KEVO-517880 format. One record per residue (C-alpha): x, y, z. Coordinates in steps of 0.5 Angstrom, whole numbers. Example, Ala and Ser with C-alpha at 12.3 -4.5 7.8 and 13.67 -1.06 7.14 Angstrom:
<vexdrens>
<vexdren xx="25" yy="-9" zz="16"/>
<vexdren xx="27" yy="-2" zz="14"/>
</vexdrens>
This chain:
<vexdrens>
<vexdren xx="32" yy="-29" zz="-47"/>
<vexdren xx="31" yy="-22" zz="-51"/>
<vexdren xx="32" yy="-16" zz="-47"/>
<vexdren xx="25" yy="-13" zz="-47"/>
<vexdren xx="23" yy="-19" zz="-43"/>
<vexdren xx="28" yy="-19" zz="-38"/>
<vexdren xx="27" yy="-12" zz="-36"/>
<vexdren xx="19" yy="-14" zz="-36"/>
<vexdren xx="21" yy="-19" zz="-31"/>
<vexdren xx="26" yy="-14" zz="-27"/>
<vexdren xx="20" yy="-10" zz="-27"/>
<vexdren xx="15" yy="-15" zz="-24"/>
<vexdren xx="20" yy="-17" zz="-19"/>
<vexdren xx="21" yy="-10" zz="-16"/>
<vexdren xx="13" yy="-9" zz="-16"/>
<vexdren xx="13" yy="-16" zz="-12"/>
<vexdren xx="14" yy="-13" zz="-5"/>
<vexdren xx="9" yy="-7" zz="-6"/>
<vexdren xx="4" yy="-12" zz="-8"/>
<vexdren xx="5" yy="-17" zz="-3"/>
<vexdren xx="5" yy="-11" zz="3"/>
<vexdren xx="-2" yy="-8" zz="-1"/>
<vexdren xx="-4" yy="-16" zz="0"/>
<vexdren xx="-2" yy="-16" zz="7"/>
<vexdren xx="-5" yy="-10" zz="9"/>
<vexdren xx="-12" yy="-12" zz="6"/>
<vexdren xx="-12" yy="-18" zz="11"/>
<vexdren xx="-10" yy="-14" zz="17"/>
<vexdren xx="-9" yy="-16" zz="22"/>
<vexdren xx="-8" yy="-23" zz="22"/>
<vexdren xx="-4" yy="-24" zz="28"/>
<vexdren xx="-4" yy="-20" zz="35"/>
<vexdren xx="-2" yy="-12" zz="35"/>
<vexdren xx="3" yy="-10" zz="41"/>
<vexdren xx="1" yy="-3" zz="44"/>
<vexdren xx="7" yy="0" zz="47"/>
<vexdren xx="6" yy="5" zz="53"/>
<vexdren xx="12" yy="9" zz="55"/>
<vexdren xx="8" yy="11" zz="62"/>
<vexdren xx="7" yy="7" zz="68"/>
<vexdren xx="2" yy="1" zz="69"/>
<vexdren xx="-4" yy="4" zz="72"/>
<vexdren xx="-3" yy="11" zz="69"/>
<vexdren xx="-8" yy="15" zz="64"/>
<vexdren xx="-4" yy="13" zz="58"/>
<vexdren xx="-4" yy="5" zz="60"/>
<vexdren xx="-12" yy="6" zz="62"/>
<vexdren xx="-13" yy="9" zz="55"/>
<vexdren xx="-9" yy="4" zz="51"/>
<vexdren xx="-13" yy="-1" zz="54"/>
<vexdren xx="-19" yy="2" zz="53"/>
<vexdren xx="-18" yy="3" zz="46"/>
<vexdren xx="-14" yy="-4" zz="45"/>
<vexdren xx="-20" yy="-8" zz="47"/>
<vexdren xx="-25" yy="-4" zz="43"/>
<vexdren xx="-20" yy="-5" zz="37"/>
<vexdren xx="-19" yy="-13" zz="39"/>
<vexdren xx="-27" yy="-14" zz="39"/>
<vexdren xx="-27" yy="-10" zz="32"/>
<vexdren xx="-22" yy="-13" zz="28"/>
<vexdren xx="-22" yy="-20" zz="31"/>
<vexdren xx="-15" yy="-20" zz="34"/>
<vexdren xx="-12" yy="-19" zz="40"/>
<vexdren xx="-9" yy="-12" zz="42"/>
<vexdren xx="-4" yy="-13" zz="47"/>
<vexdren xx="-1" yy="-7" zz="52"/>
<vexdren xx="6" yy="-7" zz="54"/>
<vexdren xx="8" yy="-3" zz="59"/>
<vexdren xx="15" yy="0" zz="58"/>
<vexdren xx="17" yy="6" zz="62"/>
<vexdren xx="23" yy="9" zz="63"/>
<vexdren xx="27" yy="15" zz="60"/>
<vexdren xx="21" yy="20" zz="60"/>
<vexdren xx="17" yy="15" zz="55"/>
<vexdren xx="23" yy="15" zz="50"/>
<vexdren xx="25" yy="7" zz="51"/>
<vexdren xx="18" yy="5" zz="49"/>
<vexdren xx="18" yy="10" zz="43"/>
<vexdren xx="25" yy="8" zz="41"/>
<vexdren xx="23" yy="1" zz="40"/>
<vexdren xx="17" yy="3" zz="36"/>
<vexdren xx="21" yy="7" zz="32"/>
<vexdren xx="26" yy="1" zz="31"/>
<vexdren xx="20" yy="-4" zz="30"/>
<vexdren xx="18" yy="-7" zz="23"/>
<vexdren xx="13" yy="-2" zz="20"/>
<vexdren xx="7" yy="-7" zz="19"/>
<vexdren xx="2" yy="-5" zz="24"/>
<vexdren xx="4" yy="-10" zz="29"/>
<vexdren xx="7" yy="-5" zz="34"/>
<vexdren xx="4" yy="1" zz="35"/>
<vexdren xx="6" yy="7" zz="40"/>
<vexdren xx="1" yy="11" zz="45"/>
<vexdren xx="4" yy="18" zz="45"/>
<vexdren xx="2" yy="23" zz="49"/>
<vexdren xx="4" yy="30" zz="51"/>
<vexdren xx="11" yy="28" zz="54"/>
<vexdren xx="13" yy="26" zz="47"/>
<vexdren xx="12" yy="33" zz="45"/>
<vexdren xx="16" yy="36" zz="50"/>
<vexdren xx="21" yy="31" zz="50"/>
<vexdren xx="22" yy="33" zz="42"/>
<vexdren xx="22" yy="40" zz="44"/>
<vexdren xx="27" yy="40" zz="50"/>
<vexdren xx="32" yy="34" zz="49"/>
<vexdren xx="36" yy="35" zz="42"/>
<vexdren xx="40" yy="29" zz="43"/>
<vexdren xx="34" yy="23" zz="42"/>
<vexdren xx="36" yy="17" zz="38"/>
<vexdren xx="30" yy="19" zz="34"/>
<vexdren xx="26" yy="24" zz="31"/>
<vexdren xx="19" yy="23" zz="32"/>
<vexdren xx="16" yy="27" zz="26"/>
<vexdren xx="21" yy="23" zz="21"/>
<vexdren xx="20" yy="16" zz="25"/>
<vexdren xx="13" yy="16" zz="27"/>
<vexdren xx="7" yy="16" zz="23"/>
<vexdren xx="1" yy="19" zz="26"/>
<vexdren xx="-5" yy="15" zz="27"/>
<vexdren xx="-11" yy="18" zz="31"/>
<vexdren xx="-11" yy="23" zz="37"/>
<vexdren xx="-16" yy="20" zz="42"/>
<vexdren xx="-18" yy="24" zz="48"/>
<vexdren xx="-15" yy="31" zz="51"/>
<vexdren xx="-15" yy="31" zz="59"/>
<vexdren xx="-14" yy="37" zz="64"/>
<vexdren xx="-10" yy="37" zz="70"/>
<vexdren xx="-12" yy="37" zz="77"/>
<vexdren xx="-8" yy="41" zz="83"/>
<vexdren xx="-8" yy="37" zz="89"/>
<vexdren xx="-7" yy="36" zz="96"/>
<vexdren xx="-8" yy="32" zz="102"/>
<vexdren xx="-14" yy="34" zz="106"/>
<vexdren xx="-10" yy="35" zz="112"/>
<vexdren xx="-6" yy="40" zz="108"/>
<vexdren xx="-5" yy="47" zz="111"/>
<vexdren xx="-7" yy="51" zz="105"/>
<vexdren xx="-14" yy="49" zz="102"/>
<vexdren xx="-15" yy="54" zz="96"/>
<vexdren xx="-10" yy="56" zz="91"/>
<vexdren xx="-9" yy="63" zz="94"/>
<vexdren xx="-8" yy="60" zz="101"/>
<vexdren xx="-3" yy="55" zz="98"/>
<vexdren xx="1" yy="61" zz="94"/>
<vexdren xx="1" yy="65" zz="101"/>
<vexdren xx="4" yy="59" zz="105"/>
<vexdren xx="9" yy="57" zz="99"/>
<vexdren xx="11" yy="64" zz="99"/>
<vexdren xx="12" yy="64" zz="107"/>
<vexdren xx="16" yy="57" zz="107"/>
<vexdren xx="20" yy="58" zz="99"/>
<vexdren xx="23" yy="51" zz="97"/>
<vexdren xx="20" yy="47" zz="103"/>
<vexdren xx="14" yy="44" zz="99"/>
<vexdren xx="15" yy="39" zz="94"/>
<vexdren xx="11" yy="37" zz="88"/>
<vexdren xx="11" yy="30" zz="85"/>
<vexdren xx="10" yy="29" zz="77"/>
<vexdren xx="10" yy="22" zz="73"/>
<vexdren xx="18" yy="24" zz="70"/>
<vexdren xx="22" yy="30" zz="68"/>
<vexdren xx="19" yy="34" zz="63"/>
<vexdren xx="12" yy="31" zz="63"/>
<vexdren xx="6" yy="35" zz="63"/>
<vexdren xx="5" yy="34" zz="71"/>
<vexdren xx="12" yy="37" zz="71"/>
<vexdren xx="11" yy="43" zz="66"/>
<vexdren xx="4" yy="44" zz="70"/>
<vexdren xx="8" yy="45" zz="76"/>
<vexdren xx="13" yy="50" zz="73"/>
<vexdren xx="8" yy="54" zz="70"/>
<vexdren xx="5" yy="55" zz="77"/>
<vexdren xx="12" yy="56" zz="80"/>
<vexdren xx="13" yy="62" zz="75"/>
<vexdren xx="6" yy="65" zz="74"/>
<vexdren xx="5" yy="64" zz="82"/>
<vexdren xx="12" yy="67" zz="84"/>
<vexdren xx="13" yy="61" zz="89"/>
<vexdren xx="19" yy="56" zz="90"/>
<vexdren xx="16" yy="49" zz="90"/>
<vexdren xx="21" yy="43" zz="89"/>
<vexdren xx="20" yy="38" zz="84"/>
<vexdren xx="20" yy="31" zz="85"/>
<vexdren xx="20" yy="26" zz="79"/>
<vexdren xx="17" yy="19" zz="79"/>
<vexdren xx="16" yy="14" zz="74"/>
<vexdren xx="9" yy="15" zz="72"/>
<vexdren xx="3" yy="18" zz="75"/>
<vexdren xx="2" yy="12" zz="80"/>
<vexdren xx="8" yy="13" zz="84"/>
<vexdren xx="7" yy="20" zz="84"/>
<vexdren xx="0" yy="19" zz="87"/>
<vexdren xx="2" yy="14" zz="92"/>
<vexdren xx="8" yy="19" zz="94"/>
<vexdren xx="3" yy="24" zz="95"/>
<vexdren xx="-2" yy="20" zz="99"/>
<vexdren xx="4" yy="17" zz="103"/>
<vexdren xx="6" yy="25" zz="105"/>
<vexdren xx="12" yy="24" zz="102"/>
<vexdren xx="11" yy="30" zz="97"/>
<vexdren xx="6" yy="36" zz="99"/>
<vexdren xx="2" yy="37" zz="92"/>
<vexdren xx="2" yy="34" zz="85"/>
<vexdren xx="-1" yy="37" zz="79"/>
<vexdren xx="-4" yy="30" zz="75"/>
<vexdren xx="-8" yy="28" zz="69"/>
<vexdren xx="-16" yy="27" zz="71"/>
<vexdren xx="-16" yy="19" zz="69"/>
<vexdren xx="-11" yy="18" zz="75"/>
<vexdren xx="-13" yy="24" zz="79"/>
<vexdren xx="-21" yy="23" zz="79"/>
<vexdren xx="-21" yy="17" zz="83"/>
<vexdren xx="-18" yy="20" zz="89"/>
<vexdren xx="-21" yy="26" zz="89"/>
<vexdren xx="-28" yy="23" zz="89"/>
<vexdren xx="-26" yy="18" zz="94"/>
<vexdren xx="-24" yy="24" zz="98"/>
<vexdren xx="-17" yy="22" zz="99"/>
<vexdren xx="-14" yy="28" zz="96"/>
<vexdren xx="-17" yy="35" zz="96"/>
<vexdren xx="-18" yy="39" zz="89"/>
<vexdren xx="-15" yy="46" zz="89"/>
<vexdren xx="-16" yy="47" zz="82"/>
<vexdren xx="-17" yy="44" zz="75"/>
<vexdren xx="-12" yy="47" zz="69"/>
<vexdren xx="-17" yy="49" zz="64"/>
<vexdren xx="-18" yy="56" zz="63"/>
<vexdren xx="-26" yy="55" zz="66"/>
<vexdren xx="-29" yy="50" zz="70"/>
<vexdren xx="-31" yy="43" zz="68"/>
<vexdren xx="-37" yy="39" zz="69"/>
<vexdren xx="-34" yy="33" zz="73"/>
<vexdren xx="-32" yy="38" zz="78"/>
<vexdren xx="-37" yy="44" zz="78"/>
<vexdren xx="-35" yy="46" zz="85"/>
<vexdren xx="-27" yy="46" zz="83"/>
<vexdren xx="-25" yy="53" zz="81"/>
<vexdren xx="-20" yy="53" zz="75"/>
<vexdren xx="-13" yy="56" zz="76"/>
<vexdren xx="-15" yy="62" zz="71"/>
<vexdren xx="-19" yy="64" zz="76"/>
<vexdren xx="-13" yy="66" zz="81"/>
<vexdren xx="-8" yy="66" zz="75"/>
<vexdren xx="-11" yy="69" zz="69"/>
<vexdren xx="-8" yy="66" zz="63"/>
<vexdren xx="-6" yy="60" zz="66"/>
<vexdren xx="-8" yy="53" zz="62"/>
<vexdren xx="-5" yy="46" zz="61"/>
<vexdren xx="-8" yy="40" zz="58"/>
<vexdren xx="-5" yy="33" zz="56"/>
<vexdren xx="-7" yy="29" zz="50"/>
<vexdren xx="-7" yy="22" zz="48"/>
<vexdren xx="-5" yy="19" zz="41"/>
<vexdren xx="-4" yy="13" zz="37"/>
<vexdren xx="2" yy="13" zz="32"/>
<vexdren xx="6" yy="7" zz="28"/>
<vexdren xx="13" yy="6" zz="25"/>
<vexdren xx="14" yy="11" zz="19"/>
<vexdren xx="13" yy="7" zz="13"/>
<vexdren xx="7" yy="3" zz="16"/>
<vexdren xx="2" yy="2" zz="10"/>
<vexdren xx="-3" yy="7" zz="8"/>
<vexdren xx="-8" yy="2" zz="9"/>
<vexdren xx="-6" yy="-1" zz="15"/>
<vexdren xx="-6" yy="6" zz="18"/>
<vexdren xx="-13" yy="8" zz="15"/>
<vexdren xx="-16" yy="1" zz="18"/>
<vexdren xx="-13" yy="3" zz="25"/>
<vexdren xx="-15" yy="11" zz="24"/>
<vexdren xx="-22" yy="8" zz="23"/>
<vexdren xx="-23" yy="3" zz="29"/>
<vexdren xx="-20" yy="9" zz="34"/>
<vexdren xx="-25" yy="14" zz="31"/>
<vexdren xx="-30" yy="9" zz="32"/>
<vexdren xx="-28" yy="7" zz="39"/>
<vexdren xx="-29" yy="15" zz="41"/>
<vexdren xx="-36" yy="14" zz="38"/>
<vexdren xx="-37" yy="8" zz="42"/>
<vexdren xx="-42" yy="10" zz="48"/>
<vexdren xx="-39" yy="5" zz="53"/>
<vexdren xx="-31" yy="7" zz="51"/>
<vexdren xx="-34" yy="15" zz="51"/>
<vexdren xx="-38" yy="14" zz="58"/>
<vexdren xx="-32" yy="11" zz="61"/>
<vexdren xx="-27" yy="16" zz="58"/>
<vexdren xx="-31" yy="22" zz="60"/>
<vexdren xx="-32" yy="19" zz="67"/>
<vexdren xx="-25" yy="20" zz="68"/>
<vexdren xx="-25" yy="27" zz="66"/>
<vexdren xx="-23" yy="26" zz="59"/>
<vexdren xx="-25" yy="30" zz="53"/>
<vexdren xx="-27" yy="26" zz="47"/>
<vexdren xx="-24" yy="28" zz="40"/>
<vexdren xx="-28" yy="28" zz="34"/>
<vexdren xx="-27" yy="24" zz="29"/>
<vexdren xx="-20" yy="26" zz="26"/>
<vexdren xx="-15" yy="24" zz="20"/>
<vexdren xx="-7" yy="22" zz="22"/>
<vexdren xx="-6" yy="29" zz="19"/>
<vexdren xx="-10" yy="32" zz="24"/>
<vexdren xx="-6" yy="29" zz="30"/>
<vexdren xx="-3" yy="33" zz="35"/>
<vexdren xx="3" yy="37" zz="32"/>
<vexdren xx="10" yy="35" zz="34"/>
<vexdren xx="16" yy="40" zz="34"/>
<vexdren xx="22" yy="37" zz="31"/>
<vexdren xx="28" yy="36" zz="36"/>
<vexdren xx="31" yy="42" zz="40"/>
<vexdren xx="25" yy="46" zz="37"/>
<vexdren xx="22" yy="51" zz="41"/>
<vexdren xx="14" yy="51" zz="43"/>
</vexdrens>
């Protein structure tokens, strides 16, 4: 064989995997897709993943299966996706917990920026400061006064150390000048259960899991963490009315292992954006207190700091 022909064959062999990946992307998906959620069953992340997963199943003709893998503040699910094949069949429901982890935990076994390819941001949600209807303080000023009278004796629940509920509570501690004790649980759902049982006295929780309890009058909303009042709880004050400058949000987005073909990312991005415009999905998320994000590209997904950076 002449050297020229040999080199041509060698070049073709190198190109074959790329051609195969492009061909596979054009047919995507040809089998079920798994969405990993690092929070508890019934959590806001679980609800959002299932809503959008169902829409994608109907749109793309394959099952999108939600897998709950809680633990290590969402890092177990994240690492599983980081180590998965970059073929679009293993996705991650990312949320603000991932951002916080990247900022506060320098020893993570992965780098979110390097190892996860963003797909699309789906929604943003406020948090609600809530207590039992029988709690002695039923307004934010009353709560602050009560907490100052018994420092270190009021416990607040969260969905895990470093999660948005925890950060919202510590921000309240700092800005209100109180000393609330943080009690972490493995997700919002067990945190809410602990609050309803009286094991803790207060919780900042995201609206998808907080609103049903507030609407059922099982919990009393003291404030929302937005800068202004929200349409779905018009009579509940914003925390900024009492603590100027206070604001806290959580968000949910989708990611895939780094190296996932751009064509697959594009298919998923278009599908998630379509879900956010679908009347049924939109109505359900709005009912849960979600702010629907406009169509966005992978590059406009939430900024994620490098491990150990400040935010």
